[in-house]
Structures are given as structure tokens and as C-alpha cells.
C-alpha positions in Angstrom: 4.8 17.5 34.8 6.6 20.4 33.1 7.9 18.1 30.3 4.3 17.1 29.5 3.5 20.7 28.6 6.6 21.0 26.3 5.4 17.9 24.5 1.8 19.1 23.8 2.8 21.6 21.0 4.8 19.0 19.3 1.9 16.4 19.3 -0.5 19.1 18.2 1.7 20.1 15.3 2.2 16.5 14.2 -1.6 15.9 14.2 -2.3 19.1 12.4 0.4 18.2 9.8 -1.2 14.9 9.2 -4.6 16.4 8.7 -3.2 18.9 6.2 -1.3 16.3 4.2 -4.4 14.2 3.9 -6.5 17.1 2.9 -4.0 18.3 0.2 -3.7 14.7 -1.1 -7.5 14.5 -1.4 -7.8 18.0 -3.2 -4.9 17.0 -5.5 -6.7 13.8 -6.5 -10.0 15.6 -7.0 -8.3 18.3 -9.2 -6.5 15.5 -11.3 -9.7 13.7 -11.9 -11.5 16.9 -12.9 -8.7 17.7 -15.4 -8.5 14.2 -16.9 -10.3 13.5 -20.1 -13.4 11.4 -19.9 -12.7 7.9 -21.4 -14.9 5.1 -22.5 -13.1 1.8 -23.2 -14.1 -1.8 -23.6 -13.3 -3.9 -20.5 -13.9 -7.2 -18.7 -14.9 -7.2 -15.1 -12.2 -9.5 -13.5 -12.6 -9.0 -9.8 -14.8 -7.5 -7.0 -14.2 -6.7 -3.4 -15.8 -4.8 -0.5 -14.0 -2.9 2.3 -16.2 -2.8 5.3 -15.2 -0.4 8.1 -16.7 -0.6 11.7 -16.7 2.3 14.0 -17.9 3.1 17.5 -18.5 6.6 18.8 -19.1 7.6 22.5 -20.4 11.0 23.5 -19.3 10.7 27.1 -18.5 8.3 30.0 -22.1 7.8 31.0 -23.6 7.7 27.5 -24.4 4.8 25.1 -21.9 4.1 22.4 -23.1 4.4 18.9 -21.8 2.0 16.4 -21.9 1.9 12.7 -20.2 0.7 9.5 -19.4 1.9 6.1 -18.8 -0.1 2.9 -16.7 0.8 0.0 -17.1 -1.2 -3.2 -14.3 -1.9 -5.6 -14.3 -3.5 -9.1 -11.2 -4.4 -11.1 -11.6 -3.9 -14.9 -9.2 -5.3 -17.5 -8.8 -3.3 -20.7 -7.7 -4.5 -24.3 -4.0 -4.2 -23.5 -4.3 -6.4 -20.5 -3.8 -3.6 -18.1 -6.0 -3.7 -15.0 -7.5 -0.9 -13.0 -9.4 -1.0 -9.7 -12.1 1.7 -9.2 -14.3 2.5 -6.4 -17.9 2.1 -7.5 -21.4 2.9 -6.0 -23.2 -0.1 -4.3 -25.9 0.2 -6.7 -23.5 -0.5 -9.6 -21.5 -3.1 -7.7 -24.6 -5.3 -7.1 -25.2 -5.4 -10.9 -21.8 -6.5 -12.0 -20.5 -10.0 -12.1 -17.0 -11.2 -12.6 -16.7 -12.0 -16.3 -19.1 -9.3 -17.5 -18.0 -7.5 -20.7 -19.0 -3.9 -21.6 -18.0 -0.3 -21.9 -16.4 1.5 -18.9 -16.5 5.2 -18.7 -14.1 6.8 -16.2 -12.3 10.1 -15.5 -8.8 9.6 -13.9 -9.6 7.4 -10.9 -13.3 8.3 -10.8 -15.8 5.7 -12.0 -18.6 7.2 -14.1 -20.5 4.3 -15.6 -20.5 0.7 -16.9 -22.6 -0.4 -19.8 -22.8 -4.3 -20.1 -22.8 -6.1 -23.5 -22.1 -3.2 -25.8 -20.9 -4.4 -29.2 -17.1 -3.8 -29.7 -14.6 -6.1 -31.5 -12.5 -6.5 -28.3 -15.7 -7.7 -26.5 -16.7 -10.1 -29.4 -13.3 -11.7 -29.7 -13.3 -12.5 -25.9 -16.8 -14.2 -25.9 -16.9 -18.0 -25.4 -18.3 -20.0 -28.4 
């Protein structure tokens, strides 16, 4: 039993370290996105996907469990050079996009800002089917 008490500080420090690393990474990404220039480029929508997470929360042994889910939406865009980037997009934007759509993507770093379908640009006109 004495060994258990010696293990607690180690487990506590490991968990605290993991929380701090996650927080620092999130703040670093947020800062980089804020420092990045706002870019607007012609793109094709090449793929869409959803990440649905289910979670259950219980407040005690005699209480009911609360369940819920959260969905994150991702769209993969292809730019003129052929490079692809996957960005997280709001559900309201995700529902309006279809694979094969062409338009202008505005983004800052890894942060999606907007997508305007069908804007005239040479790259978009050359890619259209006859």
C-alpha cells in the first residue's frame, strides 16, 4: 500500500504534463494562424469527410448517464499546383460543398475562412468539362 502513494505523484505529473503539452500546442497553432497572411486561391473540392465522436458522462453511481456526440467536418481542397490541403469547416459550409466544386478558398494558416463557388478564374475555367 505504501508503494501506491509513491506512484500517485508520478501519475499526477504525467497527466499534468500531457495537459500542458496539449494546451501549448493549441496555443501555438492559434498564434501561427493569427500571424499567417489571409490567402484567397482558386481550388477544386476533391474530398469530404466527417469525424463523429460519441461520449458518455455519468455524474455518479446512482445517476443516469448522459450521452452525446460531436461532429467535425473536413474538406480537402486542391490548388493550381496540385497540392492538397484538408481544412476543418463549419457544418453549414460543409453541407453546401460537393466534391468537384470549383471556386475561391480563403484561409489563414490552417483556419478555413470561406469558400465562394464558381468565381471566374483561369485555373477554374481550364478545369471545367466541355
